[in-house]
C-alpha positions as CSV (number, residue, x, y, z in Angstrom):
1,M,9.9,34.8,39.5
2,G,8.3,35.1,36.0
3,I,4.7,34.3,35.3
4,E,4.3,30.6,34.3
5,T,2.5,30.3,30.9
6,K,0.3,27.4,30.1
7,P,1.3,25.4,26.9
8,F,-0.7,25.9,23.8
9,Q,-1.3,22.8,21.9
10,I,-1.8,22.3,18.0
11,L,-3.0,19.1,16.3
12,A,-2.1,19.1,12.6
13,L,-3.3,16.5,10.2
14,S,-2.1,16.1,6.5
15,G,-4.0,15.3,3.5
16,G,-3.7,11.9,1.7
17,G,-7.0,10.7,0.4
18,Y,-7.8,7.2,1.6
19,R,-4.6,7.1,3.4
20,G,-6.4,9.1,6.0
21,L,-7.3,5.7,7.5
22,Y,-3.9,5.7,8.9
23,T,-4.6,8.9,10.7
24,A,-7.9,8.0,11.9
25,Q,-6.5,4.7,13.5
26,V,-3.6,6.4,15.1
27,L,-5.9,8.9,16.7
28,A,-8.3,6.1,17.8
29,D,-5.4,4.4,19.5
30,L,-4.6,7.6,21.2
31,E,-8.1,8.0,22.4
32,E,-8.1,4.3,23.7
33,E,-4.9,4.7,25.5
34,F,-5.3,8.1,27.1
35,G,-9.1,8.5,27.4
36,S,-11.3,11.2,26.6
37,P,-12.1,12.8,23.2
38,I,-8.8,13.8,21.7
39,G,-10.0,17.3,20.8
40,Q,-10.1,18.1,24.6
41,R,-6.2,17.9,24.6
42,F,-5.6,20.5,22.0
43,D,-6.3,24.5,21.9
44,L,-6.3,24.3,18.1
45,I,-6.9,21.8,15.5
46,T,-6.1,22.1,11.9
47,G,-6.3,19.6,9.1
48,T,-6.2,19.5,5.2
49,S,-8.1,17.6,2.6
50,V,-8.9,14.1,4.4
51,G,-7.1,15.6,7.5
52,G,-9.6,18.5,7.4
53,I,-12.5,16.0,7.4
54,I,-10.8,14.3,10.4
55,A,-10.1,17.5,12.2
56,I,-13.8,18.6,11.8
57,A,-14.9,15.2,13.4
58,I,-12.4,15.9,16.2
59,A,-13.7,19.3,16.7
60,L,-17.2,17.8,17.1
61,E,-15.8,15.0,19.5
62,I,-16.9,12.2,17.3
63,P,-15.0,9.1,18.5
64,M,-12.1,8.4,16.2
65,Q,-13.0,4.6,16.1
66,K,-16.2,5.6,14.6
67,V,-14.3,7.4,11.8
68,V,-12.2,4.4,11.2
69,E,-15.2,2.1,10.8
70,L,-16.8,4.6,8.4
71,F,-13.6,4.7,6.4
72,V,-13.4,0.8,6.1
73,Q,-17.3,0.5,5.4
74,H,-17.7,3.4,2.9
75,G,-14.3,3.5,1.1
76,H,-15.4,2.0,-2.2
77,E,-18.4,4.3,-2.1
78,I,-16.3,7.4,-1.8
79,F,-13.8,6.2,-4.5
80,K,-16.3,4.7,-7.1
81,K,-15.1,5.6,-10.5
82,R,-17.3,7.3,-13.1
83,R,-17.8,5.0,-16.2
84,W,-15.1,5.5,-18.7
85,Y,-17.2,7.0,-21.3
86,S,-18.5,9.7,-18.8
87,R,-15.1,10.8,-17.6
88,W,-13.1,10.1,-20.9
89,F,-10.4,8.7,-19.0
90,G,-9.9,11.8,-16.9
91,Y,-9.7,14.2,-19.8
92,R,-13.2,15.5,-19.6
93,R,-14.3,14.9,-15.9
94,S,-12.6,14.0,-12.6
95,N,-12.3,10.2,-12.0
96,Y,-14.9,10.2,-9.1
97,T,-18.0,12.1,-8.3
98,A,-18.3,13.6,-4.9
99,D,-21.7,11.9,-4.4
100,G,-20.5,9.1,-2.2
101,L,-18.3,11.2,0.2
102,K,-21.1,13.9,0.5
103,Q,-23.6,11.2,1.4
104,L,-21.3,9.9,4.0
105,L,-20.5,13.3,5.5
106,S,-24.0,14.4,5.5
107,S,-25.1,11.3,7.6
108,P,-26.2,11.9,11.2
109,E,-23.1,9.8,12.2
110,L,-20.9,12.6,11.0
111,F,-21.7,16.2,10.3
112,G,-25.5,16.0,9.2
113,E,-26.6,19.6,8.9
114,K,-24.3,21.0,11.4
115,I,-22.3,24.4,10.8
116,L,-19.0,25.4,11.9
117,A,-20.4,27.2,14.9
118,D,-21.3,23.7,16.3
119,A,-17.5,22.8,16.7
120,K,-16.7,22.3,20.4
121,H,-13.0,23.2,19.8
122,P,-11.1,25.8,17.7
123,V,-10.5,24.4,14.2
124,I,-9.0,25.9,10.9
125,I,-9.3,24.2,7.6
126,P,-7.4,25.3,4.5
127,S,-8.8,25.3,0.8
128,I,-8.2,27.4,-2.3
129,N,-10.9,29.6,-3.7
130,Y,-10.4,28.9,-7.4
131,T,-12.9,31.7,-8.3
132,E,-10.7,34.2,-6.9
133,G,-7.5,32.4,-7.2
134,K,-6.3,32.6,-3.6
135,P,-5.9,30.4,-0.6
136,V,-8.5,30.5,2.0
137,V,-8.6,29.1,5.5
138,F,-12.2,28.4,7.2
139,K,-12.2,29.3,10.9
140,T,-14.5,28.8,14.0
141,P,-15.1,32.2,15.5
142,H,-12.3,32.0,18.0
143,H,-11.1,35.6,17.0
144,Q,-13.2,38.9,16.9
145,D,-12.3,39.2,13.2
146,F,-13.8,35.9,12.2
147,R,-17.4,36.8,11.5
148,R,-18.7,34.7,8.6
149,D,-17.2,31.3,8.4
150,W,-19.3,30.0,11.5
151,K,-22.4,30.1,9.3
152,F,-21.0,27.5,6.7
153,K,-22.2,24.0,6.7
154,L,-19.4,21.5,7.9
155,V,-20.2,19.2,4.8
156,D,-19.5,22.1,2.4
157,I,-16.1,22.9,4.3
158,A,-15.2,19.3,4.1
159,L,-16.0,18.9,0.4
160,A,-14.1,22.3,-0.4
161,T,-10.8,21.2,1.5
162,S,-10.8,17.7,-0.2
163,A,-11.7,18.6,-3.9
164,A,-8.5,17.2,-5.2
165,P,-7.8,17.9,-8.9
166,M,-8.4,15.0,-11.2
167,Y,-10.0,13.1,-8.4
168,F,-13.0,15.1,-7.5
169,P,-14.8,18.0,-9.0
170,R,-14.5,21.4,-7.5
171,H,-17.0,22.2,-4.9
172,M,-19.4,25.3,-4.8
173,I,-19.9,27.5,-1.8
174,E,-21.9,30.6,-2.2
175,N,-21.3,30.6,-6.0
176,Q,-17.6,30.3,-5.7
177,Q,-15.4,27.2,-6.8
178,Y,-13.0,25.6,-4.1
179,V,-10.4,23.0,-4.7
180,D,-8.2,20.9,-2.3
181,G,-6.4,22.8,0.4
182,G,-3.5,20.3,-0.1
183,L,-2.4,22.3,-3.2
184,C,-1.4,25.2,-0.7
185,A,-0.9,23.4,2.6
186,N,-1.1,19.6,2.4
187,N,0.7,19.7,5.7
188,P,-1.0,22.4,7.7
189,N,1.7,22.7,10.4
190,L,2.7,26.2,9.6
191,I,-0.9,27.4,9.2
192,G,-1.5,26.2,12.8
193,L,1.7,27.9,14.0
194,H,0.7,31.1,12.5
195,E,-2.8,31.0,13.8
196,A,-1.3,30.6,17.3
197,D,1.2,33.3,17.0
198,Y,-1.0,35.9,15.2
199,F,-4.4,35.4,16.4
200,F,-3.9,33.7,19.7
201,D,-0.9,35.7,20.6
202,V,1.0,32.7,21.7
203,S,4.9,32.6,21.8
204,L,6.4,29.7,19.9
205,K,8.3,28.6,23.2
206,D,4.9,27.9,24.6
207,I,3.8,25.8,21.8
208,A,3.5,21.9,21.5
209,L,2.7,20.8,18.0
210,L,1.6,17.2,17.2
211,S,1.6,16.4,13.6
212,I,0.1,13.1,12.1
213,G,0.8,12.1,8.6
214,T,-0.9,9.7,6.1
215,L,2.1,7.3,5.7
216,S,4.8,9.2,3.7
217,S,5.9,8.0,0.5
218,K,8.4,9.7,-2.1
219,R,7.6,9.8,-5.7
220,T,10.9,9.6,-7.5
221,V,12.0,9.5,-11.3
222,N,11.8,6.3,-13.3
223,A,15.2,6.4,-14.8
224,S,14.1,4.4,-17.9
225,N,11.8,7.1,-18.9
226,N,12.7,9.9,-21.3
227,K,13.7,13.2,-19.6
228,D,11.9,15.6,-22.0
229,G,9.2,16.6,-19.6
230,G,6.3,16.0,-21.7
231,L,2.9,14.1,-21.0
232,I,4.4,10.6,-21.8
233,D,7.3,11.3,-19.4
234,W,5.2,12.5,-16.5
235,A,2.5,9.9,-17.1
236,E,5.3,7.2,-17.3
237,S,3.3,5.5,-20.0
238,K,2.2,6.6,-23.5
239,Y,-1.0,4.5,-22.8
240,K,-2.0,6.5,-19.6
241,L,-1.5,10.1,-20.4
242,G,-4.2,11.2,-18.0
243,D,-1.9,10.0,-15.1
244,S,0.6,12.9,-15.9
245,A,-1.4,15.4,-13.9
246,R,-2.0,13.1,-11.1
247,N,1.6,12.2,-10.8
248,I,2.6,15.9,-10.8
249,I,0.0,16.6,-8.1
250,D,1.2,13.6,-6.0
251,L,4.9,14.8,-6.3
252,T,3.8,18.3,-5.2
253,L,2.0,17.2,-2.2
254,A,4.6,15.0,-0.9
255,N,7.4,17.4,-1.2
256,Q,5.4,20.2,0.1
257,Q,4.5,18.1,3.1
258,M,8.1,17.2,3.7
259,L,9.3,21.0,3.5
260,M,6.5,22.3,5.7
261,Q,7.3,19.7,8.5
262,Q,11.0,20.7,8.3
263,I,10.3,24.3,8.6
264,A,8.1,23.8,11.6
265,D,10.4,21.7,13.4
266,H,13.1,24.3,12.8
267,R,11.2,27.1,14.1
268,L,9.8,25.2,17.3
269,T,13.4,23.7,18.1
270,R,14.9,27.2,17.8
271,H,12.3,28.7,20.2
272,K,12.4,25.8,22.6
273,G,8.8,24.6,21.6
274,I,7.8,21.0,21.0
275,S,7.3,19.2,17.7
276,F,6.4,15.7,17.7
277,K,5.4,13.8,14.4
278,I,3.6,10.4,14.0
279,D,4.1,9.1,10.5
280,E,6.0,6.2,8.9
281,N,7.8,5.9,5.4
282,L,6.1,3.2,3.2
283,V,8.4,0.4,2.2
284,A,8.7,-0.1,-1.6
285,K,6.4,-3.2,-1.7
286,S,3.5,-1.5,0.2
287,T,3.3,1.5,-2.2
288,D,1.6,-0.8,-4.7
289,Y,-1.3,-1.3,-2.3
290,V,-1.6,2.2,-0.8
291,G,-2.4,5.4,-2.5
292,L,-4.8,8.4,-2.5
293,D,-7.6,6.5,-4.1
294,L,-6.7,2.8,-3.6
295,V,-9.4,1.1,-1.6
296,S,-9.0,-2.7,-1.1
297,E,-8.5,-5.1,1.7
298,W,-4.7,-4.9,1.3
299,S,-4.7,-1.1,1.6
300,Q,-6.8,-1.2,4.7
301,E,-4.6,-3.9,6.2
302,T,-1.5,-1.9,5.4
303,L,-2.8,1.5,6.7
304,I,-4.3,0.0,9.9
305,G,-1.4,-2.2,10.5
306,N,1.2,0.7,10.1
307,A,-1.0,2.7,12.3
308,R,-1.0,0.5,15.1
309,S,2.7,0.1,15.0
310,S,3.2,3.8,14.8
311,S,0.9,4.5,17.8
312,K,2.4,1.7,19.9
313,I,5.9,3.3,19.4
314,A,4.7,7.1,20.0
315,I,2.5,6.2,23.2
316,A,5.8,5.5,25.0
317,K,7.6,8.5,24.1
318,P,7.8,11.3,26.9
319,E,7.0,13.9,24.4
320,L,3.5,12.4,23.5
321,I,2.8,11.6,27.0
322,Q,3.4,15.4,28.0
323,I,1.2,16.3,25.1
324,M,-1.6,14.1,26.1
325,S,-1.6,15.0,29.6
326,H,-2.8,18.7,28.6
327,V,-6.3,19.7,28.9
328,A,-7.2,22.6,26.9
329,P,-9.4,25.4,28.5
330,S,-13.0,26.0,27.3
331,P,-12.8,28.0,24.0
332,K,-13.9,31.6,23.7
333,W,-16.4,32.2,20.8
334,H,-16.6,35.9,19.5
335,H,-19.6,35.3,17.2
336,G,-22.4,32.8,16.3
337,P,-25.0,31.0,18.5
338,N,-22.4,30.0,21.0
339,K,-21.0,33.3,21.6
340,N,-19.4,33.7,25.0
341,I,-17.2,36.7,25.0
């Protein structure tokens, strides 16, 4: 008889701005249904942009219902537009400052002054180092080679992974500029699989991956527009040229997310691993109320309502029941104040 291997479970959370309220509500429902902090069910947690913020909260074992409440209570403060003459309609500055988000993240209810070494579970958060022009992944010290990231403040990591171009300004860490990790890995599934394979030395056949999206929506062409590919074409209006960059970013994020999900599914299916996704496709009428920066009573209703529906269906699935029955072993920390190996 061969040696029985324990499953290695990964939780991957996509980016999506305020649509992360959907993700948080799904996770809150799972915690309510299965009990215990959800981070205890996973050997590795990864998230991008708002998914990265939620992933950090999970690694700290902050109750997901608390995260939902904070999303609802402080959404308008996070997405409070600069005055038009300050931002010049997005030409000169990002539409939003990071002040509201930073204030929320720095509160004792969330991250306060905690550093990455304070995480209770292994977590990896992608971003882009714009100063050096390369992708980076902030990681807990769960491998002997990860010697520095544990010193970074969680607030800084959260702001770095969520600094979406046109929406928020770039974030500075140690005199280097960082932008949203969604530009390289809005769906962090493959980053999680690579981490498990390369740094945890886990076979793909032993991996169970739970992916949670932010309500998928496809950006498609408006056939009435010209096809010349200029600013007016991409902005879909000659009066809102600043929307051109945002529309391109939205298109990039949505399609990259779908492609990464498909590749992860194929890899795990081929090697007899498990891939389970919780997400919904927005119906056409709902897209007017739900967006990366749309905060309103209607967007909250749509996001929370869809999350409740998604979790209700998922909770009855055998794959999710199997995933949620797992209890991850205590992590091994190679560096930092909690070093245990």
